[in-house]
C-alpha positions as CSV (number, residue, x, y, z in Angstrom):
1,X,-57.8,-13.4,-111.0
2,X,-60.0,-12.3,-113.9
3,X,-60.9,-8.6,-114.1
4,X,-63.6,-7.0,-116.3
5,X,-63.0,-3.4,-116.7
6,X,-66.0,-1.1,-117.6
7,X,-64.8,1.9,-119.5
8,X,-66.4,5.1,-120.9
9,X,-64.8,5.2,-124.5
10,X,-62.7,3.6,-126.9
11,X,-60.7,6.4,-128.3
12,X,-59.6,6.7,-131.9
13,X,-57.7,10.1,-131.9
14,X,-56.1,12.1,-129.3
15,X,-57.7,11.0,-125.8
16,X,-58.9,13.5,-123.3
17,X,-57.7,13.7,-119.9
18,X,-60.1,11.4,-118.3
19,X,-59.6,8.9,-120.9
20,X,-55.5,8.9,-120.0
21,X,-56.5,8.4,-116.4
22,X,-58.8,5.2,-117.4
23,X,-55.8,3.9,-119.6
24,X,-53.5,4.3,-116.7
25,X,-56.0,2.4,-114.4
26,X,-56.0,-0.7,-117.0
27,X,-52.3,-0.4,-117.3
28,X,-51.8,-1.0,-113.5
29,X,-54.4,-3.6,-113.4
30,X,-52.6,-5.5,-116.1
31,X,-49.3,-5.2,-114.2
32,X,-51.2,-6.8,-111.2
33,X,-53.5,-9.4,-113.0
34,X,-51.5,-10.1,-116.3
35,X,-52.6,-8.4,-119.4
36,X,-54.1,-11.9,-120.1
37,X,-56.5,-11.7,-117.6
38,X,-58.0,-8.2,-118.0
39,X,-60.7,-7.7,-120.6
40,X,-62.7,-4.2,-121.2
41,X,-66.2,-3.3,-122.2
42,X,-66.2,0.0,-123.6
43,X,-69.7,2.0,-123.4
44,X,-68.8,4.1,-126.3
45,X,-66.5,3.7,-129.4
46,X,-65.5,6.9,-131.0
47,X,-65.3,5.0,-134.8
48,X,-69.1,4.6,-134.0
49,X,-71.5,7.6,-134.5
50,X,-74.7,7.7,-132.4
51,X,-77.7,7.2,-134.6
52,X,-80.6,9.4,-134.0
53,X,-82.5,6.4,-132.2
54,X,-79.4,5.8,-130.1
55,X,-79.5,9.5,-129.0
56,X,-83.1,9.3,-128.1
57,X,-82.8,6.2,-126.5
58,X,-80.0,7.8,-124.2
59,X,-82.3,10.7,-123.3
60,X,-85.3,8.2,-122.7
61,X,-83.2,6.2,-120.1
62,X,-81.3,9.0,-118.3
63,X,-84.2,9.7,-116.0
64,X,-84.0,6.1,-114.8
65,X,-80.3,6.3,-113.9
66,X,-78.6,5.1,-117.4
67,X,-76.0,7.2,-118.2
68,X,-75.6,8.0,-122.1
69,X,-74.6,4.7,-124.0
70,X,-76.2,2.4,-121.3
71,X,-79.8,1.1,-121.6
72,X,-81.4,-1.8,-119.6
73,X,-80.4,-4.3,-122.3
74,X,-76.6,-3.4,-122.5
75,X,-76.6,-3.5,-118.6
76,X,-78.1,-6.9,-118.3
77,X,-75.4,-8.0,-121.2
78,X,-72.6,-6.6,-118.8
79,X,-74.0,-8.6,-115.9
80,X,-74.3,-12.0,-117.8
81,X,-70.6,-11.0,-119.1
82,X,-69.5,-10.5,-115.6
83,X,-70.4,-14.0,-114.2
84,X,-67.1,-15.6,-115.2
85,X,-64.8,-12.7,-113.9
86,X,-63.5,-12.2,-110.3
87,X,-63.5,-8.6,-110.3
88,X,-65.4,-5.9,-112.0
89,X,-63.8,-2.6,-112.3
90,X,-66.4,0.2,-112.7
91,X,-64.2,3.2,-114.2
92,X,-66.1,6.1,-113.5
93,X,-69.0,6.5,-110.9
94,X,-71.3,7.6,-113.4
95,X,-72.1,4.0,-114.3
96,X,-72.8,3.2,-110.8
97,X,-76.0,1.5,-112.3
98,X,-73.9,-1.4,-113.3
99,X,-72.7,-2.1,-109.6
100,X,-76.2,-1.8,-108.7
101,X,-77.4,-4.5,-111.0
102,X,-74.8,-6.9,-110.4
103,X,-75.5,-6.7,-106.8
104,X,-79.1,-7.2,-107.1
105,X,-78.2,-10.3,-109.6
106,X,-76.2,-12.1,-106.8
107,X,-72.8,-11.5,-108.5
108,X,-70.4,-13.1,-106.1
109,X,-67.1,-11.4,-107.3
110,X,-65.7,-8.1,-106.1
111,X,-67.2,-4.8,-107.8
112,X,-64.7,-1.9,-107.5
113,X,-65.7,1.7,-108.6
114,X,-63.3,4.4,-109.3
115,X,-64.4,7.9,-108.7
116,X,-62.6,10.3,-111.4
117,X,-64.9,12.9,-110.0
118,X,-67.9,13.7,-107.8
119,X,-69.6,13.3,-111.1
120,X,-72.7,15.3,-110.0
121,X,-70.3,18.3,-109.3
122,X,-68.6,17.8,-112.6
123,X,-71.7,17.8,-114.7
124,X,-73.3,20.9,-112.9
125,X,-69.9,22.6,-113.8
126,X,-70.1,21.3,-117.5
127,X,-73.7,22.2,-117.7
128,X,-73.5,25.5,-115.6
129,X,-76.4,27.3,-117.9
130,X,-79.2,26.4,-115.7
131,X,-81.6,26.9,-119.0
132,X,-79.9,24.3,-120.7
133,X,-82.1,21.3,-120.5
134,X,-79.3,18.8,-120.4
135,X,-78.5,20.0,-116.9
136,X,-81.7,18.8,-115.7
137,X,-81.4,15.5,-117.3
138,X,-77.7,14.6,-116.7
139,X,-76.8,16.0,-113.2
140,X,-79.6,14.1,-111.4
141,X,-78.5,10.9,-113.2
142,X,-74.8,11.4,-112.4
143,X,-76.1,12.2,-108.6
144,X,-78.0,9.0,-108.7
145,X,-75.3,6.7,-110.1
146,X,-72.7,8.4,-107.7
147,X,-74.9,7.4,-104.8
148,X,-75.2,3.6,-106.3
149,X,-71.6,3.4,-106.6
150,X,-71.1,4.5,-102.8
151,X,-73.9,1.8,-101.7
152,X,-73.3,-1.0,-103.9
153,X,-69.6,-1.2,-104.9
154,X,-67.4,-3.4,-102.4
155,X,-64.4,-1.2,-102.8
156,X,-64.3,2.5,-103.9
157,X,-61.5,4.7,-105.0
158,X,-61.3,8.3,-105.0
159,X,-58.5,10.8,-106.0
160,X,-58.1,13.1,-103.5
161,X,-59.5,14.0,-99.9
162,X,-61.3,16.7,-101.3
163,X,-63.5,14.4,-103.3
164,X,-63.7,11.7,-100.5
165,X,-65.0,14.6,-98.0
166,X,-67.8,15.4,-100.8
167,X,-68.8,11.7,-101.2
168,X,-69.0,11.6,-97.2
169,X,-70.9,14.6,-97.2
170,X,-73.4,13.6,-99.8
171,X,-73.8,10.0,-99.7
172,X,-72.5,8.7,-96.1
173,X,-69.5,6.5,-97.4
174,X,-65.8,7.6,-97.3
175,X,-63.3,5.8,-100.0
176,X,-61.8,2.6,-99.3
177,X,-58.6,3.9,-100.9
178,X,-57.2,7.2,-102.3
179,X,-55.3,7.0,-105.4
180,X,-54.3,10.2,-107.3
181,X,-53.8,10.8,-110.8
182,X,-50.9,9.2,-112.2
183,X,-49.0,8.6,-115.6
184,X,-46.9,5.9,-116.9
185,X,-43.4,7.8,-116.9
186,X,-42.5,8.6,-120.8
187,X,-40.1,11.4,-120.0
188,X,-37.3,9.5,-118.5
189,X,-33.9,11.0,-119.9
190,X,-30.2,10.7,-118.7
191,X,-30.1,14.5,-118.8
192,X,-32.8,17.1,-119.1
193,X,-33.0,20.8,-120.7
194,X,-30.7,23.3,-119.2
195,X,-32.4,26.3,-121.1
196,X,-33.8,29.3,-118.8
197,X,-37.3,30.9,-119.1
198,X,-37.2,33.3,-121.8
199,X,-37.6,37.0,-121.0
200,X,-40.6,36.8,-123.3
201,X,-41.7,33.1,-122.1
202,X,-43.9,30.8,-124.0
203,X,-47.0,30.1,-122.0
204,X,-49.0,27.2,-122.7
205,X,-52.7,26.2,-121.5
206,X,-53.4,22.6,-122.1
207,X,-57.1,21.3,-121.8
208,X,-59.8,19.8,-124.0
209,X,-62.6,22.0,-125.1
210,X,-64.8,22.2,-122.1
211,X,-66.7,25.1,-120.2
212,X,-64.4,25.3,-117.1
213,X,-61.7,25.5,-119.5
214,X,-62.9,27.8,-122.0
215,X,-64.1,30.2,-119.2
216,X,-60.6,30.1,-117.5
217,X,-58.8,31.0,-120.9
218,X,-61.2,33.7,-121.4
219,X,-60.5,35.2,-117.9
220,X,-57.1,35.0,-118.6
221,X,-56.9,36.6,-121.8
222,X,-59.1,39.4,-120.4
223,X,-57.5,40.0,-117.0
224,X,-54.0,38.9,-117.2
225,X,-52.7,38.5,-120.9
226,X,-52.8,42.5,-121.2
227,X,-50.6,43.0,-118.5
228,X,-47.8,40.7,-119.3
229,X,-45.4,40.3,-122.2
230,X,-45.6,36.7,-123.3
231,X,-46.4,34.4,-126.1
232,X,-49.6,32.3,-125.5
233,X,-50.4,28.7,-127.0
234,X,-53.5,27.0,-126.1
235,X,-53.6,23.2,-126.9
236,X,-56.2,20.5,-126.6
237,X,-58.9,18.5,-128.2
238,X,-61.4,20.4,-129.8
239,X,-59.9,23.6,-129.1
240,X,-60.3,24.7,-132.8
241,X,-63.6,25.8,-131.8
242,X,-61.9,28.8,-129.7
243,X,-61.2,30.5,-132.8
244,X,-65.0,31.8,-133.4
245,X,-64.5,33.5,-130.1
246,X,-64.8,37.4,-130.1
247,X,-62.5,37.5,-127.2
248,X,-59.4,35.5,-128.7
249,X,-56.7,37.7,-129.6
250,X,-54.9,37.4,-132.9
251,X,-51.6,36.7,-131.3
252,X,-52.5,33.6,-129.6
253,X,-51.7,30.4,-131.1
254,X,-54.5,27.6,-131.2
255,X,-53.4,24.0,-131.8
256,X,-56.1,21.5,-131.7
257,X,-56.1,17.5,-131.4
258,X,-51.9,17.5,-131.2
259,X,-51.1,13.5,-131.7
260,X,-47.7,14.2,-129.8
261,X,-47.7,16.8,-126.8
262,X,-43.8,16.1,-125.8
263,X,-42.7,18.8,-128.2
264,X,-45.1,21.2,-126.8
265,X,-44.2,20.6,-123.3
266,X,-40.4,20.9,-124.1
267,X,-40.8,24.1,-125.8
268,X,-43.2,25.6,-123.2
269,X,-41.6,28.2,-120.7
270,X,-44.6,28.0,-118.2
271,X,-47.8,26.3,-118.1
272,X,-50.6,28.4,-117.1
273,X,-53.7,26.6,-115.6
274,X,-56.4,29.2,-114.7
275,X,-59.0,26.8,-113.7
276,X,-61.6,27.6,-111.4
277,X,-64.4,25.2,-111.4
278,X,-64.5,21.6,-111.4
279,X,-64.2,18.2,-109.1
280,X,-61.3,15.5,-108.9
281,X,-57.9,16.3,-109.9
282,X,-56.6,17.9,-113.2
283,X,-54.8,15.6,-115.5
284,X,-52.9,18.5,-117.3
285,X,-51.2,19.4,-113.8
286,X,-49.9,15.6,-113.7
287,X,-48.8,15.7,-117.1
288,X,-47.1,18.9,-116.6
289,X,-45.1,17.8,-113.8
290,X,-44.0,14.7,-115.5
291,X,-42.2,17.0,-117.9
292,X,-40.7,19.0,-115.2
293,X,-42.5,22.3,-116.0
294,X,-43.0,25.4,-114.1
295,X,-46.7,25.7,-113.2
296,X,-48.6,28.8,-112.7
297,X,-52.0,27.3,-111.5
298,X,-55.3,28.1,-109.5
299,X,-56.1,26.1,-106.3
300,X,-58.4,24.3,-108.5
301,X,-55.8,23.1,-110.7
302,X,-53.5,22.0,-107.9
303,X,-56.5,20.5,-105.9
304,X,-55.1,17.0,-105.0
305,X,-51.6,17.7,-105.3
306,X,-49.2,17.5,-102.1
307,X,-46.6,19.7,-103.5
308,X,-44.8,22.8,-102.5
309,X,-46.6,25.6,-104.8
310,X,-43.8,28.2,-104.7
311,X,-40.9,25.4,-105.7
312,X,-43.3,24.0,-108.7
313,X,-44.4,27.4,-109.8
314,X,-47.1,29.2,-108.2
315,X,-50.7,29.0,-107.0
316,X,-52.6,32.1,-107.9
317,X,-56.3,33.1,-107.7
318,X,-56.6,36.6,-108.6
319,X,-55.4,38.4,-111.8
320,X,-52.5,40.2,-109.8
321,X,-51.1,37.0,-108.4
322,X,-50.8,35.4,-112.1
323,X,-49.3,38.9,-113.3
324,X,-46.9,38.8,-110.5
325,X,-46.0,35.1,-110.5
326,X,-45.4,35.5,-114.5
327,X,-43.4,38.6,-114.2
328,X,-41.2,37.0,-111.2
329,X,-40.1,34.2,-113.8
330,X,-39.4,36.9,-116.5
331,X,-37.3,39.0,-114.3
332,X,-35.4,36.6,-112.4
333,X,-33.7,33.7,-114.4
334,X,-35.4,30.4,-114.0
335,X,-34.4,27.0,-115.5
336,X,-37.2,25.9,-118.0
337,X,-36.9,22.4,-116.5
338,X,-38.3,22.6,-113.0
339,X,-36.4,19.6,-111.2
340,X,-38.8,19.9,-108.2
341,X,-41.9,19.3,-110.4
342,X,-40.0,16.3,-112.0
343,X,-39.2,14.8,-108.7
344,X,-42.6,15.0,-107.0
345,X,-44.2,13.2,-110.1
346,X,-41.7,10.4,-109.9
347,X,-42.1,9.9,-106.1
348,X,-46.0,10.7,-105.9
349,X,-47.8,10.6,-109.2
350,X,-46.1,7.8,-111.5
351,X,-47.7,4.6,-112.2
352,X,-45.0,2.5,-110.6
353,X,-46.2,4.4,-107.2
354,X,-50.0,3.4,-107.7
355,X,-49.4,-0.7,-108.2
356,X,-49.5,-1.5,-104.3
357,X,-52.4,1.1,-103.9
358,X,-54.6,-0.8,-106.4
359,X,-53.4,-4.4,-105.2
360,X,-54.8,-3.3,-101.7
361,X,-58.3,-3.1,-103.0
362,X,-58.2,-6.4,-105.3
363,X,-59.2,-9.6,-103.7
């Protein structure tokens, strides 16, 4: 069985959350079919800077359903390339036009589409300012591609029941398989840390520079931070841009484009994830569970994860709830390493658990 994976971006630096999930998908497909039988077509390469003409092309073709980086010529090339493959795995439903053109061309193999989000919901959150002209280009394009993915893919994969319900409400199709966010387990140890949460804990926010993340951090800084005695660290791709924010306090440390997050996780007493908007599942939550962290997050941060929030940390929506949860960890001894979080990751969100789920949708 030969598989062609259509991916968004060849990352040259620190990968964002979605690209980590895409790499996991490819890893599992290679375990099933053999690495020599899995090829990847990248829509973007971070080593290549888009020219003004390429950017203009992206804007011109978007109303026709071609998301940035795709053109009629590139889609035609993908269709021609796919002819010798048994499976085309479209990694992101925003490239649903590829599934559409494959089926219209008479492609005989199986087209599988992996939905990282309900893309129309995701981009509506990303371009939340209704005065932003990009909103009126990107959101309809994403919606159209979501629809085409549902219509033309032989098999669809969603991350969670929430997303699946939204797909059915919008497009009239349930996913053929639910496969949650997962990671290759890189934190296997003979022994795990035994330290306790500090009286003045280090609270870490992990996430790339993205509107929902920035809004969540700002909310936390304004509404929670003045009421708790903590050290705060913000880590994520592009987060150096926060340093110009008028609301960022001088005692908040910001690290951007960190190549190795393991030391950050190991030093963190608590992961704080005040995320209020979005779709799909949050990669940062899964990664925090892999490292056995105490996680204090919103319902959005926990969406799609089937865990006991009180054992893994806390699920909070209001400032009072965040303050109470953080102070609870400070006032009563808690291990810095949360064995329950780690156990839930190993049992439900590690790559080893995903192989059979992926195999079920392949020929």
